[in-house]
PyMOL commands that place a pseudoatom at each C-alpha (Angstrom):
pseudoatom trace, name=CA, resn=MET, resi=1, chain=A, elem=C, hetatm=0, pos=[0.000, 0.000, 0.000]
pseudoatom trace, name=CA, resn=ALA, resi=2, chain=A, elem=C, hetatm=0, pos=[1.374, 3.404, -0.942]
pseudoatom trace, name=CA, resn=SER, resi=3, chain=A, elem=C, hetatm=0, pos=[1.245, 6.378, 1.375]
pseudoatom trace, name=CA, resn=SER, resi=4, chain=A, elem=C, hetatm=0, pos=[-1.293, 9.113, 0.801]
pseudoatom trace, name=CA, resn=LYS, resi=5, chain=A, elem=C, hetatm=0, pos=[-0.362, 12.641, -0.179]
pseudoatom trace, name=CA, resn=GLU, resi=6, chain=A, elem=C, hetatm=0, pos=[-2.678, 13.756, 2.655]
pseudoatom trace, name=CA, resn=TYR, resi=7, chain=A, elem=C, hetatm=0, pos=[-0.562, 11.963, 5.274]
pseudoatom trace, name=CA, resn=LEU, resi=8, chain=A, elem=C, hetatm=0, pos=[2.628, 13.401, 3.748]
pseudoatom trace, name=CA, resn=ASN, resi=9, chain=A, elem=C, hetatm=0, pos=[1.148, 16.904, 3.918]
pseudoatom trace, name=CA, resn=PHE, resi=10, chain=A, elem=C, hetatm=0, pos=[0.084, 16.315, 7.546]
pseudoatom trace, name=CA, resn=ILE, resi=11, chain=A, elem=C, hetatm=0, pos=[3.612, 15.255, 8.564]
pseudoatom trace, name=CA, resn=LEU, resi=12, chain=A, elem=C, hetatm=0, pos=[5.195, 18.150, 6.640]
pseudoatom trace, name=CA, resn=GLU, resi=13, chain=A, elem=C, hetatm=0, pos=[2.832, 20.549, 8.435]
pseudoatom trace, name=CA, resn=GLN, resi=14, chain=A, elem=C, hetatm=0, pos=[3.785, 18.985, 11.788]
pseudoatom trace, name=CA, resn=LEU, resi=15, chain=A, elem=C, hetatm=0, pos=[7.471, 19.541, 10.915]
pseudoatom trace, name=CA, resn=SER, resi=16, chain=A, elem=C, hetatm=0, pos=[6.913, 23.119, 9.697]
pseudoatom trace, name=CA, resn=GLU, resi=17, chain=A, elem=C, hetatm=0, pos=[8.627, 24.663, 12.748]
pseudoatom trace, name=CA, resn=LEU, resi=18, chain=A, elem=C, hetatm=0, pos=[11.928, 23.207, 11.485]
pseudoatom trace, name=CA, resn=ASP, resi=19, chain=A, elem=C, hetatm=0, pos=[13.967, 24.882, 8.764]
pseudoatom trace, name=CA, resn=ASP, resi=20, chain=A, elem=C, hetatm=0, pos=[14.914, 22.932, 5.652]
pseudoatom trace, name=CA, resn=VAL, resi=21, chain=A, elem=C, hetatm=0, pos=[12.611, 19.907, 5.781]
pseudoatom trace, name=CA, resn=SER, resi=22, chain=A, elem=C, hetatm=0, pos=[12.102, 18.356, 2.366]
pseudoatom trace, name=CA, resn=TYR, resi=23, chain=A, elem=C, hetatm=0, pos=[10.933, 15.105, 0.839]
pseudoatom trace, name=CA, resn=ARG, resi=24, chain=A, elem=C, hetatm=0, pos=[11.350, 12.963, -2.230]
pseudoatom trace, name=CA, resn=ALA, resi=25, chain=A, elem=C, hetatm=0, pos=[8.743, 10.601, -3.628]
pseudoatom trace, name=CA, resn=MET, resi=26, chain=A, elem=C, hetatm=0, pos=[10.100, 7.065, -4.001]
pseudoatom trace, name=CA, resn=MET, resi=27, chain=A, elem=C, hetatm=0, pos=[7.978, 4.152, -5.258]
pseudoatom trace, name=CA, resn=GLY, resi=28, chain=A, elem=C, hetatm=0, pos=[4.737, 5.396, -3.726]
pseudoatom trace, name=CA, resn=GLU, resi=29, chain=A, elem=C, hetatm=0, pos=[6.397, 6.358, -0.451]
pseudoatom trace, name=CA, resn=TYR, resi=30, chain=A, elem=C, hetatm=0, pos=[8.236, 9.474, 0.729]
pseudoatom trace, name=CA, resn=ILE, resi=31, chain=A, elem=C, hetatm=0, pos=[11.793, 9.942, 2.004]
pseudoatom trace, name=CA, resn=ILE, resi=32, chain=A, elem=C, hetatm=0, pos=[12.011, 12.771, 4.573]
pseudoatom trace, name=CA, resn=TYR, resi=33, chain=A, elem=C, hetatm=0, pos=[15.112, 14.977, 4.748]
pseudoatom trace, name=CA, resn=TYR, resi=34, chain=A, elem=C, hetatm=0, pos=[16.151, 17.419, 7.445]
pseudoatom trace, name=CA, resn=ARG, resi=35, chain=A, elem=C, hetatm=0, pos=[18.894, 19.887, 6.455]
pseudoatom trace, name=CA, resn=GLY, resi=36, chain=A, elem=C, hetatm=0, pos=[19.918, 17.583, 3.619]
pseudoatom trace, name=CA, resn=LYS, resi=37, chain=A, elem=C, hetatm=0, pos=[20.143, 14.375, 5.663]
pseudoatom trace, name=CA, resn=VAL, resi=38, chain=A, elem=C, hetatm=0, pos=[17.708, 11.451, 5.484]
pseudoatom trace, name=CA, resn=VAL, resi=39, chain=A, elem=C, hetatm=0, pos=[15.900, 11.188, 8.841]
pseudoatom trace, name=CA, resn=GLY, resi=40, chain=A, elem=C, hetatm=0, pos=[13.342, 8.619, 7.764]
pseudoatom trace, name=CA, resn=GLY, resi=41, chain=A, elem=C, hetatm=0, pos=[10.266, 8.444, 5.660]
pseudoatom trace, name=CA, resn=ILE, resi=42, chain=A, elem=C, hetatm=0, pos=[6.586, 7.856, 5.275]
pseudoatom trace, name=CA, resn=TYR, resi=43, chain=A, elem=C, hetatm=0, pos=[5.748, 4.240, 4.507]
pseudoatom trace, name=CA, resn=ASP, resi=44, chain=A, elem=C, hetatm=0, pos=[2.177, 2.927, 4.357]
pseudoatom trace, name=CA, resn=ASP, resi=45, chain=A, elem=C, hetatm=0, pos=[1.017, 6.123, 6.091]
pseudoatom trace, name=CA, resn=ARG, resi=46, chain=A, elem=C, hetatm=0, pos=[3.438, 5.590, 8.988]
pseudoatom trace, name=CA, resn=PHE, resi=47, chain=A, elem=C, hetatm=0, pos=[6.200, 8.054, 9.910]
pseudoatom trace, name=CA, resn=LEU, resi=48, chain=A, elem=C, hetatm=0, pos=[9.348, 5.980, 10.504]
pseudoatom trace, name=CA, resn=VAL, resi=49, chain=A, elem=C, hetatm=0, pos=[12.755, 7.360, 11.492]
pseudoatom trace, name=CA, resn=LYS, resi=50, chain=A, elem=C, hetatm=0, pos=[16.256, 5.927, 11.556]
pseudoatom trace, name=CA, resn=PRO, resi=51, chain=A, elem=C, hetatm=0, pos=[17.051, 4.219, 14.871]
pseudoatom trace, name=CA, resn=THR, resi=52, chain=A, elem=C, hetatm=0, pos=[19.764, 6.603, 16.068]
pseudoatom trace, name=CA, resn=LYS, resi=53, chain=A, elem=C, hetatm=0, pos=[20.818, 6.632, 19.731]
pseudoatom trace, name=CA, resn=SER, resi=54, chain=A, elem=C, hetatm=0, pos=[19.009, 9.903, 20.349]
pseudoatom trace, name=CA, resn=ALA, resi=55, chain=A, elem=C, hetatm=0, pos=[15.827, 8.706, 18.629]
pseudoatom trace, name=CA, resn=LYS, resi=56, chain=A, elem=C, hetatm=0, pos=[15.845, 5.547, 20.767]
pseudoatom trace, name=CA, resn=ALA, resi=57, chain=A, elem=C, hetatm=0, pos=[16.419, 7.657, 23.882]
pseudoatom trace, name=CA, resn=LEU, resi=58, chain=A, elem=C, hetatm=0, pos=[13.471, 9.932, 23.043]
pseudoatom trace, name=CA, resn=MET, resi=59, chain=A, elem=C, hetatm=0, pos=[11.233, 6.982, 22.091]
pseudoatom trace, name=CA, resn=PRO, resi=60, chain=A, elem=C, hetatm=0, pos=[12.299, 4.121, 24.394]
pseudoatom trace, name=CA, resn=THR, resi=61, chain=A, elem=C, hetatm=0, pos=[9.070, 2.182, 23.843]
pseudoatom trace, name=CA, resn=ALA, resi=62, chain=A, elem=C, hetatm=0, pos=[8.748, 2.792, 20.103]
pseudoatom trace, name=CA, resn=ASP, resi=63, chain=A, elem=C, hetatm=0, pos=[8.061, -0.209, 17.896]
pseudoatom trace, name=CA, resn=MET, resi=64, chain=A, elem=C, hetatm=0, pos=[10.663, -1.225, 15.337]
pseudoatom trace, name=CA, resn=GLU, resi=65, chain=A, elem=C, hetatm=0, pos=[8.967, -1.733, 11.979]
pseudoatom trace, name=CA, resn=LEU, resi=66, chain=A, elem=C, hetatm=0, pos=[9.985, -2.561, 8.442]
pseudoatom trace, name=CA, resn=PRO, resi=67, chain=A, elem=C, hetatm=0, pos=[9.357, 0.277, 6.000]
pseudoatom trace, name=CA, resn=TYR, resi=68, chain=A, elem=C, hetatm=0, pos=[9.200, -2.279, 3.167]
pseudoatom trace, name=CA, resn=GLU, resi=69, chain=A, elem=C, hetatm=0, pos=[10.315, -5.825, 2.470]
pseudoatom trace, name=CA, resn=ARG, resi=70, chain=A, elem=C, hetatm=0, pos=[14.036, -6.546, 2.943]
pseudoatom trace, name=CA, resn=ALA, resi=71, chain=A, elem=C, hetatm=0, pos=[14.710, -3.126, 4.465]
pseudoatom trace, name=CA, resn=LYS, resi=72, chain=A, elem=C, hetatm=0, pos=[16.342, -2.299, 7.783]
pseudoatom trace, name=CA, resn=GLU, resi=73, chain=A, elem=C, hetatm=0, pos=[13.935, -1.796, 10.656]
pseudoatom trace, name=CA, resn=MET, resi=74, chain=A, elem=C, hetatm=0, pos=[13.115, 1.754, 11.639]
pseudoatom trace, name=CA, resn=LEU, resi=75, chain=A, elem=C, hetatm=0, pos=[11.427, 3.363, 14.641]
pseudoatom trace, name=CA, resn=LEU, resi=76, chain=A, elem=C, hetatm=0, pos=[7.699, 4.073, 14.393]
pseudoatom trace, name=CA, resn=VAL, resi=77, chain=A, elem=C, hetatm=0, pos=[6.894, 7.620, 15.510]
pseudoatom trace, name=CA, resn=ASP, resi=78, chain=A, elem=C, hetatm=0, pos=[3.537, 7.373, 17.241]
pseudoatom trace, name=CA, resn=ASN, resi=79, chain=A, elem=C, hetatm=0, pos=[3.429, 10.905, 18.678]
pseudoatom trace, name=CA, resn=VAL, resi=80, chain=A, elem=C, hetatm=0, pos=[2.993, 12.686, 15.336]
pseudoatom trace, name=CA, resn=GLU, resi=81, chain=A, elem=C, hetatm=0, pos=[0.414, 15.137, 16.735]
pseudoatom trace, name=CA, resn=ASN, resi=82, chain=A, elem=C, hetatm=0, pos=[3.031, 16.806, 18.960]
pseudoatom trace, name=CA, resn=ARG, resi=83, chain=A, elem=C, hetatm=0, pos=[4.958, 19.353, 16.864]
pseudoatom trace, name=CA, resn=GLU, resi=84, chain=A, elem=C, hetatm=0, pos=[7.367, 20.310, 19.652]
pseudoatom trace, name=CA, resn=TYR, resi=85, chain=A, elem=C, hetatm=0, pos=[8.249, 16.645, 20.190]
pseudoatom trace, name=CA, resn=LEU, resi=86, chain=A, elem=C, hetatm=0, pos=[8.857, 16.086, 16.465]
pseudoatom trace, name=CA, resn=LYS, resi=87, chain=A, elem=C, hetatm=0, pos=[11.065, 19.168, 16.321]
pseudoatom trace, name=CA, resn=GLU, resi=88, chain=A, elem=C, hetatm=0, pos=[13.097, 17.936, 19.312]
pseudoatom trace, name=CA, resn=LEU, resi=89, chain=A, elem=C, hetatm=0, pos=[13.354, 14.459, 17.766]
pseudoatom trace, name=CA, resn=LEU, resi=90, chain=A, elem=C, hetatm=0, pos=[14.726, 15.605, 14.395]
pseudoatom trace, name=CA, resn=GLU, resi=91, chain=A, elem=C, hetatm=0, pos=[17.092, 18.136, 15.975]
pseudoatom trace, name=CA, resn=ALA, resi=92, chain=A, elem=C, hetatm=0, pos=[18.453, 15.471, 18.335]
pseudoatom trace, name=CA, resn=MET, resi=93, chain=A, elem=C, hetatm=0, pos=[18.926, 12.981, 15.495]
pseudoatom trace, name=CA, resn=TYR, resi=94, chain=A, elem=C, hetatm=0, pos=[20.645, 15.378, 13.079]
pseudoatom trace, name=CA, resn=ASP, resi=95, chain=A, elem=C, hetatm=0, pos=[24.274, 15.074, 14.261]
pseudoatom trace, name=CA, resn=GLU, resi=96, chain=A, elem=C, hetatm=0, pos=[24.054, 11.263, 14.317]
pseudoatom trace, name=CA, resn=LEU, resi=97, chain=A, elem=C, hetatm=0, pos=[22.866, 10.975, 10.730]
pseudoatom trace, name=CA, resn=PRO, resi=98, chain=A, elem=C, hetatm=0, pos=[25.381, 10.346, 7.955]
pseudoatom trace, name=CA, resn=THR, resi=99, chain=A, elem=C, hetatm=0, pos=[26.260, 13.215, 5.669]
pseudoatom trace, name=CA, resn=PRO, resi=100, chain=A, elem=C, hetatm=0, pos=[24.925, 12.534, 2.163]
pseudoatom trace, name=CA, resn=LYS, resi=101, chain=A, elem=C, hetatm=0, pos=[27.535, 11.332, -0.293]
pseudoatom trace, name=CA, resn=LYS, resi=102, chain=A, elem=C, hetatm=0, pos=[28.397, 13.734, -3.090]
pseudoatom trace, name=CA, resn=LYS, resi=103, chain=A, elem=C, hetatm=0, pos=[27.372, 12.544, -6.504]
pseudoatom trace, name=CA, resn=GLY, resi=104, chain=A, elem=C, hetatm=0, pos=[30.447, 12.089, -8.689]
pseudoatom trace, name=CA, resn=ASN, resi=105, chain=A, elem=C, hetatm=0, pos=[30.839, 13.676, -12.116]
for i in range(1, 105): cmd.bond("trace and resi %d" % i, "trace and resi %d" % (i + 1))
show_as sticks, trace
zoom trace
């Protein structure tokens, strides 16, 4: 099942207090970027984030779920209504996320 544009728009609105949040559509789902780094994505209308140490610390009881078959498990964000919490989560995760590789010429 693909994610709905409505759910994407809801999550983007919830993240609107952060600067430089973007997304890319990928096979019916959406990859979410914060300041150029992949933080997670929207899969089957679920907001999943990478299981960084800070994300695990902020969501100690979060379920680990597969975004799609044969993928690495990610943390399910179940408190998507709380904008302040989402802002804190992405800001905490940022330094632990890998810097995107430069595309070669």
